[in-house]
C-alpha positions in Angstrom: 0.0 0.0 0.0 1.3 3.5 -0.9 2.1 5.6 2.1 1.5 9.3 2.5 4.2 11.8 3.0 5.8 13.0 6.2 5.4 16.6 7.3 8.6 18.0 5.7 8.2 15.9 2.6 4.6 17.2 2.2 5.8 20.8 2.7 8.5 20.4 0.1 6.2 18.7 -2.4 3.6 21.5 -1.9 6.3 24.1 -2.7 7.4 22.1 -5.7 3.8 21.8 -7.0 3.1 25.5 -6.4 6.3 26.5 -8.3 5.3 25.0 -11.6 8.9 25.1 -12.7 12.1 23.2 -11.8 13.9 24.2 -8.6 17.2 23.6 -7.0 17.7 22.5 -3.4 18.9 26.1 -2.8 15.7 27.5 -4.2 13.5 25.4 -1.9 15.8 25.9 1.1 15.6 29.7 0.7 11.9 29.5 0.4 11.5 27.3 3.5 13.9 29.2 5.7 11.7 32.3 5.5 9.2 30.4 7.7 11.3 28.0 9.7 14.7 27.2 10.9 16.0 24.4 8.7 19.4 23.2 7.5 20.3 23.1 3.8 21.4 19.5 4.2 18.0 18.5 5.6 16.3 19.9 2.5 18.8 18.2 0.2 18.3 14.9 2.0 14.5 15.1 1.8 14.5 16.1 -1.8 16.8 13.2 -2.6 14.4 10.8 -0.8 11.5 12.3 -2.7 13.5 11.5 -5.9 14.2 8.0 -4.7 10.5 7.5 -4.0 9.7 8.6 -7.6 7.9 11.8 -6.7 10.6 14.2 -8.0 12.7 13.9 -11.1 16.1 15.6 -11.3 18.6 16.8 -13.9 22.2 17.8 -13.2 22.9 21.5 -13.7 26.5 22.2 -13.0 27.4 20.6 -9.7 23.9 20.5 -8.4 20.5 19.1 -9.4 17.3 20.8 -10.5 14.2 19.0 -9.4 10.6 19.0 -10.6 7.5 16.9 -9.7 6.9 13.7 -11.7 3.1 14.2 -11.5 0.6 16.8 -10.3 -0.6 17.0 -6.8 -4.0 15.8 -8.0 -2.5 12.7 -9.7 -0.5 11.9 -6.5 -3.6 12.2 -4.4 -5.5 10.0 -6.7 -2.8 7.4 -6.5 -3.0 7.5 -2.7 -6.8 7.1 -2.8 -6.5 4.1 -5.2 -3.9 2.5 -3.0 -6.0 2.9 0.1 -9.0 1.5 -1.6 -7.0 -1.5 -3.0 -5.7 -2.2 0.5 -9.1 -2.3 2.1 -10.6 -5.6 2.9 -14.0 -4.7 1.3 -13.8 -2.1 -1.4 -17.6 -1.6 -1.6 -17.9 -1.0 2.2 -14.9 1.3 2.1 -16.5 3.4 -0.7 -19.8 3.5 1.3 -18.0 4.8 4.3 -16.1 7.3 2.2 -19.3 8.6 0.6 -21.0 8.9 4.0 -18.3 11.3 5.1 -18.3 13.6 2.1 -19.1 17.2 2.8 -21.7 18.8 0.5 -18.9 20.5 -1.4 -17.0 17.2 -1.8 -20.2 15.5 -3.0 -20.7 18.3 -5.6 -17.1 17.9 -6.8 -17.6 14.1 -7.1 -20.7 14.6 -9.1 -18.9 17.0 -11.4 -16.0 14.6 -11.8 -18.3 11.8 -12.7 -19.8 14.0 -15.5 -16.4 14.7 -16.9 -15.2 11.1 -16.7 -18.2 8.7 -16.5 -17.4 5.1 -15.6 -17.2 2.8 -18.6 -20.2 0.7 -17.4 -22.5 3.7 -16.9 -24.7 5.2 -19.5 -23.8 8.8 -20.3 
């Protein structure tokens, strides 16, 4: 089952998704240190781990790397959701519990998504 991100991993990925362009460790470090005390090597280590996990791709630029997300935040979230569903003992029951907990806004978003991408077995 796919695991979620840790707090710092999540923060870094959110910054990378928001940038919408490649970034070096230095870029992310400078951004993060405006809000928290953090070591450059910590950012470098976490970004390397995110690369190893397949969430960031990187290209060498000089003596450093420039990183960018492999997929959008929405695609990553969808993969997490599918993994959680696949790991449940009873997918139908899991989906029922999920639907019971939707807010009205989430239910509206689900209805809109189903209109855009109807299931293959449903009539459109």
